[in-house]
C-alpha positions as CSV (number, residue, x, y, z in Angstrom):
1,M,96.5,169.2,15.5
2,P,93.6,167.6,17.7
3,V,94.6,164.2,19.2
4,P,92.2,161.3,18.2
5,V,90.1,159.6,20.7
6,H,90.7,155.9,21.2
7,T,88.9,153.4,23.0
8,I,90.7,152.0,26.2
9,Q,91.7,148.6,25.3
10,S,91.8,146.1,28.0
11,A,95.1,144.7,26.4
12,S,96.8,147.7,27.9
13,T,95.8,146.4,31.5
14,P,98.5,145.7,33.7
15,V,99.0,141.9,34.5
16,S,97.0,140.8,37.5
17,P,96.7,144.1,39.4
18,P,95.4,144.2,42.9
19,E,91.7,145.0,43.3
20,L,91.4,148.6,44.4
21,A,88.9,150.4,46.8
22,I,88.5,154.0,46.3
23,I,87.1,156.0,49.2
24,G,86.3,159.8,48.8
25,D,83.2,161.8,47.7
26,G,84.7,164.3,45.4
27,K,85.9,164.7,41.7
28,V,89.3,163.3,42.2
29,S,88.2,160.0,43.6
30,L,85.4,159.7,41.1
31,A,87.9,160.5,38.4
32,I,90.7,158.3,39.5
33,A,88.2,155.4,39.9
34,S,86.7,156.0,36.6
35,M,90.0,156.1,34.8
36,L,91.0,152.6,36.4
37,A,87.7,151.1,35.8
38,A,87.6,152.0,32.2
39,S,91.3,150.4,31.6
40,G,90.1,147.1,33.2
41,Q,91.2,147.5,36.5
42,A,89.0,145.8,39.2
43,V,87.8,148.9,41.1
44,R,85.3,149.0,44.1
45,L,83.9,152.5,44.5
46,W,82.4,154.2,47.5
47,S,79.8,156.7,46.5
48,S,77.6,158.3,48.8
49,D,74.7,158.3,46.5
50,G,75.6,155.0,44.9
51,S,76.2,156.7,41.5
52,A,79.3,156.9,39.3
53,P,80.5,158.0,36.0
54,E,79.7,155.9,33.1
55,E,82.4,156.9,30.9
56,C,86.1,158.4,31.4
57,E,88.1,160.6,29.0
58,V,91.7,161.5,29.3
59,R,93.0,164.8,27.8
60,E,96.8,166.0,27.4
61,R,97.3,169.4,28.8
62,N,95.9,172.1,26.6
63,A,94.3,169.3,24.4
64,R,90.7,170.0,23.2
65,V,89.7,166.5,22.9
66,G,90.9,163.2,24.6
67,H,93.5,160.8,23.5
68,V,91.6,157.9,25.4
69,R,88.1,157.3,26.2
70,G,86.3,154.3,27.5
71,R,83.1,153.1,29.5
72,T,83.6,152.4,33.0
73,R,82.9,148.9,34.4
74,F,83.2,149.0,38.5
75,T,83.4,145.8,40.4
76,L,81.1,147.2,42.7
77,V,79.5,150.9,43.5
78,S,78.1,151.2,47.0
79,D,77.3,153.8,49.8
80,Q,78.4,151.0,52.5
81,I,82.0,151.7,53.2
82,G,82.3,148.1,54.6
83,N,81.1,146.5,51.4
84,V,83.7,148.5,49.4
85,L,86.6,147.9,51.8
86,K,86.0,144.2,52.6
87,G,88.7,142.0,51.0
88,A,90.4,144.9,49.0
89,P,94.3,144.6,49.4
90,V,94.5,148.4,48.3
91,V,92.6,151.2,49.4
92,L,92.9,154.5,48.0
93,L,91.7,157.4,49.9
94,S,91.0,160.9,48.3
95,V,89.9,163.2,51.0
96,P,91.7,166.5,52.3
97,A,94.1,165.9,55.2
98,I,92.2,168.2,57.5
99,E,89.4,165.5,57.2
100,Y,91.4,162.4,57.9
101,G,90.1,162.5,61.5
102,A,86.3,162.6,60.4
103,T,87.0,160.1,57.7
104,L,88.8,157.6,59.7
105,S,85.9,157.5,62.3
106,A,83.8,155.6,59.7
107,L,86.7,153.9,57.9
108,A,88.6,152.6,60.9
109,P,86.4,149.9,62.0
110,Q,86.4,148.5,58.4
111,I,90.1,148.6,57.7
112,S,91.9,145.0,57.6
113,S,95.5,144.1,58.9
114,G,97.7,143.8,55.6
115,Q,95.8,146.4,53.6
116,T,97.8,148.9,51.6
117,I,96.3,152.6,52.0
118,L,97.2,155.1,49.3
119,L,96.6,158.7,50.1
120,A,96.0,160.6,47.0
121,E,97.3,164.0,46.3
122,A,98.6,163.9,49.9
123,P,100.3,167.1,51.5
124,L,103.3,167.4,53.6
125,G,103.2,164.8,56.4
126,A,100.0,163.0,55.4
127,A,101.3,159.5,56.2
128,L,102.3,160.6,59.5
129,Q,99.1,162.3,60.5
130,F,97.1,159.3,59.2
131,T,99.3,156.8,60.7
132,R,98.8,158.5,64.2
133,L,95.1,158.8,63.8
134,L,94.6,155.0,62.8
135,N,96.8,154.0,65.9
136,V,94.4,156.0,67.9
137,A,91.4,154.6,66.4
138,R,92.7,150.9,65.8
139,P,95.7,150.2,68.1
140,G,98.3,147.6,66.7
141,M,96.5,147.7,63.2
142,Q,99.3,146.7,60.7
143,V,98.9,148.6,57.5
144,N,101.1,149.9,54.9
145,V,100.2,153.6,54.5
146,L,101.6,155.5,51.4
147,E,101.3,159.0,50.5
148,M,101.1,160.0,46.8
149,G,101.4,163.1,44.6
150,R,99.2,164.7,42.0
151,L,98.1,162.3,39.2
152,Y,96.4,165.0,37.0
153,D,96.4,168.8,36.3
154,S,92.6,169.1,37.0
155,V,89.6,166.7,37.0
156,K,86.0,167.4,36.5
157,I,82.7,165.5,36.0
158,E,80.6,166.7,33.0
159,G,77.2,164.7,33.3
160,S,78.0,161.1,33.3
161,V,81.6,161.6,31.9
162,A,84.6,161.8,34.3
163,L,87.3,164.1,32.5
164,L,90.9,163.9,33.5
165,I,93.1,166.5,32.1
166,G,97.0,166.6,32.0
167,P,98.2,163.2,33.4
168,R,101.4,163.5,35.1
169,K,104.4,161.7,33.8
170,R,106.0,161.5,37.2
171,V,104.0,160.9,40.5
172,S,105.9,161.1,43.8
173,I,105.2,158.3,46.2
174,C,106.6,157.2,49.8
175,G,105.8,155.3,52.9
176,L,106.9,156.0,56.5
177,S,109.9,153.7,55.8
178,R,112.0,152.4,53.0
179,N,110.6,148.9,53.5
180,E,106.9,150.4,53.4
181,T,107.7,152.2,50.4
182,H,109.3,149.2,48.7
183,R,106.3,147.0,49.8
184,G,103.7,149.4,48.6
185,L,105.6,149.9,45.3
186,L,105.5,146.2,44.7
187,V,101.7,146.2,45.1
188,V,100.6,149.6,43.2
189,S,103.1,150.0,40.5
190,S,100.9,148.1,38.2
191,L,98.3,150.8,38.8
192,W,100.2,153.8,37.5
193,G,103.2,154.4,35.5
194,G,105.8,157.0,36.6
195,L,105.7,156.2,40.2
196,V,108.9,157.8,41.7
197,P,109.7,156.9,45.2
198,A,111.2,159.4,47.7
199,S,113.8,158.8,50.3
200,N,111.2,159.8,53.1
201,V,108.0,161.5,53.6
202,L,109.7,165.1,54.1
203,E,111.4,164.7,50.9
204,R,108.2,163.9,49.0
205,G,106.0,166.7,50.9
206,F,108.6,169.4,50.4
207,A,109.0,168.6,46.6
208,E,105.3,169.5,46.3
209,V,106.0,173.1,45.4
210,E,102.9,173.3,43.2
211,R,100.9,173.5,46.2
212,L,102.6,176.7,47.2
213,I,102.4,178.2,43.9
214,R,98.8,177.4,43.6
215,T,98.1,178.9,46.9
216,A,99.8,182.1,46.2
217,L,98.1,182.4,42.9
218,R,94.7,182.1,44.5
219,L,95.5,184.7,47.1
220,F,96.5,187.4,44.4
221,R,93.7,186.5,42.2
222,I,91.4,187.1,45.0
223,V,92.9,190.5,46.0
224,S,93.5,191.6,42.4
225,P,91.1,194.4,41.0
226,K,89.2,192.1,38.9
227,G,89.5,189.1,41.2
228,A,87.8,185.7,40.2
229,E,86.0,187.6,37.2
230,T,89.3,187.6,35.3
231,P,89.5,184.6,32.9
232,K,92.0,182.1,34.0
233,S,95.2,183.7,34.7
234,A,95.2,186.8,32.5
235,G,97.5,189.5,33.7
236,L,98.5,187.7,36.8
237,M,101.9,186.4,36.3
238,T,103.7,189.6,36.4
239,P,107.3,190.0,37.2
240,A,106.6,191.0,40.8
241,M,104.3,187.6,41.0
242,V,107.4,185.6,39.8
243,S,109.6,187.2,42.4
244,I,107.1,186.3,45.2
245,I,107.0,182.7,43.9
246,S,110.8,182.6,43.6
247,A,111.0,183.9,47.2
248,L,108.5,181.5,48.5
249,A,110.3,178.4,47.0
250,G,113.6,179.7,48.4
251,E,111.9,179.8,51.8
252,L,110.8,176.1,51.4
253,Q,114.3,174.9,50.2
254,A,115.7,176.6,53.4
255,V,113.4,174.9,55.6
256,A,113.9,171.6,53.8
257,R,117.8,171.8,54.1
258,E,117.3,172.3,57.9
259,F,115.9,168.8,57.9
260,A,118.4,167.2,55.7
261,V,116.3,167.4,52.7
262,P,118.1,168.5,49.5
263,L,115.7,170.0,47.0
264,P,116.4,171.0,43.4
265,G,115.7,174.4,42.2
266,L,112.2,175.5,41.5
267,A,112.5,175.4,37.8
268,Q,113.9,171.9,37.9
269,T,111.2,170.6,40.3
270,L,108.6,172.1,38.2
271,V,109.8,170.3,35.2
272,D,110.0,166.8,37.0
273,Y,106.7,166.9,38.6
274,T,104.6,169.2,36.6
275,G,106.1,168.9,33.0
276,A,106.7,172.7,33.0
277,A,108.1,174.0,29.8
278,G,109.8,177.2,29.0
279,S,113.3,178.8,28.8
280,S,112.9,180.7,31.8
281,L,110.9,180.4,35.2
282,S,108.6,183.2,34.3
283,E,107.7,181.1,31.0
284,M,107.3,178.1,33.0
285,L,105.0,179.6,35.5
286,S,102.8,181.5,32.8
287,G,102.4,178.2,31.4
288,L,101.3,176.4,34.5
289,A,99.2,179.1,36.0
290,D,96.0,178.4,34.0
291,F,95.4,174.9,35.1
292,M,96.8,175.7,38.7
293,L,93.8,178.2,38.9
294,E,91.3,176.4,36.6
295,D,90.5,173.3,38.7
296,G,88.1,172.5,35.9
297,S,86.6,175.7,35.2
298,T,87.6,179.0,33.8
299,R,85.8,181.3,35.9
300,Q,85.3,180.9,39.7
301,S,83.4,182.9,42.4
302,V,85.4,184.7,45.1
303,D,83.7,182.4,47.6
304,S,85.0,179.2,45.8
305,L,88.5,180.7,45.8
306,R,88.4,181.6,49.3
307,K,87.5,178.2,50.4
308,K,90.1,176.5,48.2
309,L,92.6,179.2,49.7
310,R,91.5,178.3,53.3
311,R,92.0,174.6,52.5
312,D,95.5,175.1,51.0
313,V,96.7,177.4,53.9
314,T,95.5,175.1,56.6
315,E,96.6,171.9,55.0
316,T,100.2,172.9,54.1
317,F,101.5,176.4,54.9
318,V,100.8,176.5,58.6
319,L,102.9,173.2,59.0
320,I,105.7,174.4,57.0
321,E,105.7,177.6,59.4
322,E,105.9,175.5,62.2
323,F,108.7,173.3,60.9
324,A,110.5,176.6,60.2
325,R,110.0,177.8,63.7
326,L,111.3,174.5,65.1
327,A,114.6,174.9,63.1
328,R,114.4,178.7,64.2
329,L,114.2,179.9,60.5
330,P,112.7,183.0,59.6
331,V,110.2,182.6,56.7
332,P,108.7,186.3,56.1
333,V,106.9,185.4,52.8
334,I,105.2,182.1,54.2
335,D,104.2,184.2,57.3
336,S,102.8,187.1,55.2
337,I,100.7,184.7,52.9
338,I,99.2,182.9,56.1
339,Q,98.3,186.4,57.5
340,L,97.1,187.7,54.3
341,A,94.9,184.6,53.5
342,S,93.5,184.9,57.3
343,V,92.3,188.5,56.4
344,V,90.5,187.4,53.1
345,T,89.0,184.4,54.3
346,E,88.1,186.1,57.8
347,C,89.3,182.8,59.7
348,D,92.2,182.2,62.1
349,L,94.1,179.9,59.6
350,R,96.9,179.2,62.3
351,K,94.7,178.1,64.7
352,D,92.8,175.9,62.2
353,G,95.9,174.7,60.2
354,R,97.6,171.2,60.7
355,G,100.6,171.3,62.9
356,L,103.4,169.1,64.3
357,S,101.1,168.0,66.9
358,D,98.7,166.6,64.1
359,L,101.6,164.6,62.9
360,G,102.7,163.1,66.3
361,L,105.7,165.4,66.5
362,V,105.1,167.5,69.7
363,G,108.3,167.9,71.7
364,V,110.8,166.7,69.0
365,D,113.7,168.6,68.0
366,V,115.2,168.9,64.3
367,R,117.6,166.0,65.0
368,E,114.8,163.7,66.4
369,L,112.4,164.5,63.9
370,I,115.0,163.7,61.0
371,D,115.4,160.2,62.8
372,V,111.7,159.8,62.8
373,V,111.1,160.3,59.1
374,N,114.3,158.1,58.4
375,G,112.9,155.4,60.5
């Protein structure tokens, strides 16, 4: 039965939430900004062309119509980063981690001490990397950096409407120390419900198994006979594919254990952070595969899939492989996915990927790294 669309009411707005500056030139930043602005949150949006969605619609997973819809009312929309950041206590940054360096070249001069910076849809080690780069650009700058998991299954912009599909009930969040996490939660808990703090950034990052599954699905969709022409995930979630994903998750768990991070099983993690449903892992993965591949459209070109695959592997897989090497732990499935992805994208993804050096962890051993993240 279709879910009726309701106008977002200002009565549901959190009490005295902090003003938020949103930086990022993509669908995710526009969608998050639109959702918050439509619910009454004070939002300043950086937009490269000075434009922004006029409406926001939120749909539950698999719903054909939205359950909430409202008009956006931004405090400010500007193509000037300084105007957007000035005086905003909270800054949400929505760019790929491999672009943190380039983004900070424009962002760092405008950041003020005391601001809280949220890294949206952050991969493993994002807060470590961002803090290291910020310390280089602005030595001594005192800011609170938090990394945060995925907020929605997918987002897209349809004309003047930002469409957010599958709001997550639980969203992982963590700072570089328990104090930073606590301070950050006090500031941002009024913005989103369901924020779940992790004990450290490794725990939060390793729990993002959805990233690994999405990468594997993209890779095998590219190399499948029909490739990107196949609507959604039809025929992709075979028993062999389920076995590969299970082995992949097993390797991740093994690496996590070496760094004193206890992870629940794959099925439980998917239930906790993606809302997966089903009586078996195969059913859960089949139910999740469509939105993991879809990213807002039912069909994608091979070139588009290759671009996303390259980003996935360089952001996360290469780093996990380096963690495994540091712990002297074999990860043949992860190694193979990196190698296959390098072949199909015609890039040296190990060379291009984020590594321990990007996180400022060159020369540390396992024990020292555990001490660093438990700060």
